[in-house]
C-alpha positions in Angstrom: -197.4 -94.7 65.8 -193.8 -96.0 65.7 -191.8 -97.4 68.6 -189.4 -94.4 68.3 -192.3 -91.9 68.7 -193.7 -93.8 71.6 -190.3 -93.9 73.3 -189.7 -90.2 72.7 -193.2 -89.4 74.1 -192.5 -91.6 77.2 -189.1 -90.0 77.7 -190.6 -86.5 77.4 -193.5 -87.4 79.8 -191.1 -88.9 82.3 -188.8 -85.9 82.1 -191.7 -83.5 82.6 -193.0 -85.6 85.5 -189.6 -85.7 87.2 -189.1 -81.9 86.7 -192.6 -81.3 88.2 -191.8 -83.5 91.2 -188.5 -81.8 91.8 -190.0 -78.3 91.6 -193.0 -79.3 93.7 -190.9 -80.9 96.4 -188.6 -77.8 96.5 -191.6 -75.6 97.0 -192.9 -77.9 99.7 -189.6 -77.8 101.5 -189.5 -74.1 101.3 -193.0 -73.8 102.6 -192.3 -76.2 105.4 -189.2 -74.2 106.5 -191.3 -71.0 106.4 -194.2 -72.5 108.3 -192.0 -73.9 111.0 -192.1 -70.4 112.6 -188.4 -70.4 113.0 -187.0 -67.5 114.9 -183.6 -67.3 116.5 -183.5 -67.8 120.2 -182.7 -64.4 121.6 -180.9 -64.0 124.9 -179.9 -60.3 124.9 -181.4 -57.0 123.8 -180.5 -53.4 124.2 -182.1 -49.9 123.9 -180.3 -46.6 123.6 -182.4 -43.9 125.2 -182.5 -40.5 123.6 -184.1 -37.2 124.8 -187.6 -36.3 123.9 -188.5 -32.6 123.2 -186.1 -30.4 125.2 -185.1 -32.9 127.9 -181.3 -33.6 128.3 -181.5 -37.2 129.2 -179.6 -40.1 127.7 -179.1 -43.7 128.7 -179.1 -47.4 127.9 -181.2 -50.4 129.0 -180.1 -54.0 128.7 -182.3 -57.1 128.7 -180.9 -60.6 129.2 -182.7 -63.9 129.5 -181.8 -65.8 132.7 -183.2 -69.0 134.3 -185.5 -66.9 136.5 -186.7 -64.3 134.0 -185.4 -61.4 132.1 -182.7 -59.3 133.8 -183.3 -55.6 133.3 -180.4 -53.2 133.8 -180.8 -49.5 133.0 -178.8 -46.3 133.5 -180.3 -43.0 132.4 -178.4 -39.7 132.8 -179.7 -36.2 133.3 -182.7 -36.9 135.5 -183.9 -34.8 138.5 -186.1 -35.9 141.4 -186.2 -39.3 143.0 -188.1 -41.6 140.6 -189.1 -41.7 137.0 -191.6 -44.1 135.3 -189.9 -46.6 133.1 -191.9 -48.6 130.6 -191.9 -50.7 127.4 -194.3 -49.2 124.9 -196.1 -50.8 122.0 -194.3 -49.2 119.0 -190.6 -48.7 118.4 -191.3 -45.2 117.0 -189.6 -42.2 118.7 -190.4 -39.7 115.9 -193.1 -37.6 117.6 -191.6 -34.6 119.5 -193.6 -35.6 122.6 -192.9 -39.4 122.3 -196.5 -40.3 121.7 -195.6 -42.2 118.5 -194.4 -45.0 120.8 -198.1 -45.7 121.7 -199.2 -46.9 125.1 -197.7 -49.5 127.4 -197.0 -52.9 125.7 -199.8 -55.0 127.1 -200.3 -58.2 124.9 -202.4 -60.0 127.6 -204.9 -57.2 128.4 -204.0 -56.8 132.1 -204.2 -53.5 134.1 -201.1 -51.4 134.9 -199.3 -52.4 138.0 -196.1 -53.1 139.9 -193.3 -55.0 138.2 -193.6 -57.5 141.1 -197.1 -58.4 139.9 -197.5 -61.2 137.4 -200.9 -59.8 136.3 -199.8 -56.5 134.7 -198.8 -54.9 131.5 -195.6 -56.6 130.1 -194.3 -53.1 129.7 -194.7 -52.0 133.3 -191.2 -51.9 134.7 -191.8 -49.5 137.6 -189.4 -46.7 138.3 -185.9 -45.6 137.7 -184.4 -44.7 141.1 -182.4 -41.4 140.7 -179.1 -41.0 142.7 -177.5 -37.8 143.8 -175.6 -37.5 140.4 -178.9 -37.5 138.4 -178.5 -41.0 137.2 -181.6 -43.1 137.1 -180.9 -46.8 137.8 -183.0 -50.0 137.5 -181.7 -53.5 138.1 -184.1 -56.4 138.6 -185.3 -59.8 137.2 -188.7 -59.5 135.4 -190.9 -62.6 135.3 -193.4 -61.2 132.8 -191.2 -59.9 130.0 -190.8 -62.2 127.1 -187.6 -61.2 125.3 -188.7 -62.2 121.7 -191.9 -60.1 122.2 -190.2 -56.8 123.1 -187.8 -56.6 120.2 -188.6 -53.6 118.1 -190.8 -52.0 120.8 -190.3 -48.6 122.4 -188.8 -47.9 125.8 -190.0 -44.7 127.5 -188.7 -42.7 130.5 -191.3 -40.5 132.0 -190.9 -37.1 133.7 -192.5 -38.3 136.9 -192.9 -41.2 139.3 -195.0 -44.2 138.3 -197.5 -44.7 141.2 -197.9 -48.4 140.2 -201.7 -48.1 140.6 -203.3 -45.4 138.3 -204.8 -46.7 135.1 -203.8 -47.0 132.4 -200.2 -46.0 132.9 -199.3 -45.1 136.5 -199.7 -41.3 136.2 -196.0 -41.0 135.3 -196.2 -37.6 133.6 -194.8 -36.6 130.2 -192.4 -38.7 128.2 -188.8 -37.4 128.4 -186.8 -40.2 126.8 -187.4 -42.8 124.1 -185.5 -45.7 122.6 -186.1 -48.8 120.5 -185.3 -52.3 121.9 -183.1 -54.2 119.5 -181.1 -57.4 119.3 -177.6 -57.2 120.6 -174.6 -59.5 120.2 -173.9 -62.4 122.5 -170.4 -61.2 123.4 -169.6 -59.9 126.9 
């Protein structure tokens, strides 16, 4: 074997090794970024609530991370009566005519249904909208159980009746009359 052939083989082997190292390190870096579990820090979310079946309701719910928990602000129009159950449901699917495609209450920790003041309850149990004389259901409070990143893409349901905050599994709130999907919103005021 000549010196020229040996040099060529060493050059080829070195080039191949360098290319392999570059490719392997690139894959490793990509895998490291993917395995870091990076998710943007969310501070605000919104759900537009639409009627289910033949109800005439509409509304919006806002969620904002604060130092003390998640601030929930909701306005739902076209309601009758005094109170309506208001919950986060497992699926962000409002396609069923009766709203059942949204599944049950979002309950990642396996607690029983309860009052929004309880720390041992469904994450989705937000109590009741209080309906004023104009038929507008309002809800404004700080929730210490809701985790903003965990509710994105989930459903929000307005029920036809009052949540008694006791009955299992969902507060005996009656039929679903409004549905929306919680999504990320901009950070602007």
